[in-house]
C-alpha positions as CSV (number, residue, x, y, z in Angstrom):
1,M,75.9,140.3,-174.7
2,A,75.5,143.6,-173.6
3,E,75.8,146.2,-176.1
4,L,78.4,149.1,-175.8
5,L,77.1,152.5,-175.4
6,S,78.2,155.4,-177.4
7,D,80.6,157.8,-176.5
8,S,77.7,160.5,-176.1
9,E,75.3,157.7,-174.9
10,V,78.4,157.5,-171.9
11,T,78.6,161.0,-171.4
12,S,74.8,161.6,-171.1
13,A,74.5,158.7,-168.5
14,L,77.4,160.2,-166.4
15,S,75.2,163.4,-166.5
16,A,72.7,161.5,-164.5
17,A,75.5,160.0,-162.0
18,P,77.3,163.0,-160.7
19,D,78.8,161.0,-158.3
20,W,80.6,158.9,-160.5
21,Q,83.6,159.2,-163.0
22,L,84.7,157.8,-166.3
23,D,88.4,156.4,-166.2
24,G,89.2,154.5,-169.5
25,A,86.4,151.8,-170.3
26,S,85.1,152.0,-166.8
27,I,82.8,154.4,-164.4
28,V,84.3,154.5,-160.8
29,R,83.0,155.9,-157.5
30,T,84.9,156.1,-154.4
31,T,83.2,157.5,-151.0
32,D,84.1,157.7,-147.6
33,L,81.7,155.8,-145.1
34,P,81.2,156.6,-141.0
35,S,83.2,153.4,-140.2
36,F,85.0,150.4,-141.2
37,A,81.6,148.4,-140.4
38,A,79.2,150.6,-142.3
39,A,81.7,150.3,-145.2
40,I,81.7,146.2,-145.4
41,A,77.4,146.5,-144.7
42,A,77.5,148.6,-147.9
43,V,79.4,146.6,-149.8
44,T,77.8,143.3,-148.6
45,R,74.5,144.8,-149.7
46,V,75.9,146.0,-153.1
47,G,77.1,142.3,-153.5
48,F,73.2,141.0,-153.2
49,F,72.2,143.2,-156.1
50,A,75.4,142.3,-158.0
51,E,74.9,138.8,-157.7
52,A,70.9,139.2,-158.7
53,A,72.5,141.4,-161.8
54,D,74.9,138.7,-162.5
55,H,77.2,141.8,-163.0
56,H,80.1,142.4,-160.5
57,P,82.1,145.4,-159.9
58,D,85.7,145.6,-158.6
59,I,85.3,146.6,-155.3
60,D,88.7,148.3,-153.1
61,V,88.4,148.8,-149.4
62,R,90.6,150.9,-147.9
63,W,89.4,151.2,-143.8
64,R,86.3,153.4,-144.3
65,T,86.9,154.3,-147.9
66,V,85.5,152.0,-150.9
67,T,85.8,152.6,-154.4
68,F,83.8,150.8,-157.3
69,R,84.6,150.2,-160.8
70,L,82.0,149.2,-163.1
71,S,82.5,148.2,-166.8
72,T,81.1,145.1,-168.6
73,H,83.8,143.1,-169.5
74,S,82.5,140.5,-171.7
75,A,81.6,143.6,-174.1
76,G,85.0,145.5,-173.6
77,G,83.4,148.4,-172.0
78,L,80.6,150.5,-170.5
79,T,77.0,149.2,-171.1
80,A,73.4,150.1,-169.7
81,K,74.1,147.3,-167.1
82,D,76.9,149.6,-165.3
83,F,74.9,152.4,-164.9
84,A,72.0,150.3,-164.1
85,L,74.2,149.0,-161.0
86,A,75.7,152.8,-160.4
87,G,72.1,153.5,-159.3
88,Q,71.5,151.1,-157.3
89,I,75.0,151.5,-155.4
90,D,74.5,155.2,-154.9
91,R,70.9,154.3,-153.1
92,V,72.9,151.9,-151.4
93,L,75.4,154.3,-150.3
94,A,72.7,157.0,-149.7
95,A,71.2,154.8,-147.1
96,A,74.4,154.0,-145.6
97,V,75.3,157.4,-144.3
């Protein structure tokens, strides 16, 4: 099982992920994409990374606005897996706009 990050480790990891915000035991990023089709394409690309990592975000799609929420449920909070997937999501979103 993945190890929970300490509060200081979470703070440090968030400083390297400025588009993500802490929300309880999760990190969250909301973004607007150019169209609904672009939003769905980005979610699909993130899905391949998530499946490969066996670490699946909660995803909410509202027209062209997508919210990603990451937490390691089996560990009960944030782990390095969350920030690794957040980095991959950031790269997908950077390519999508």
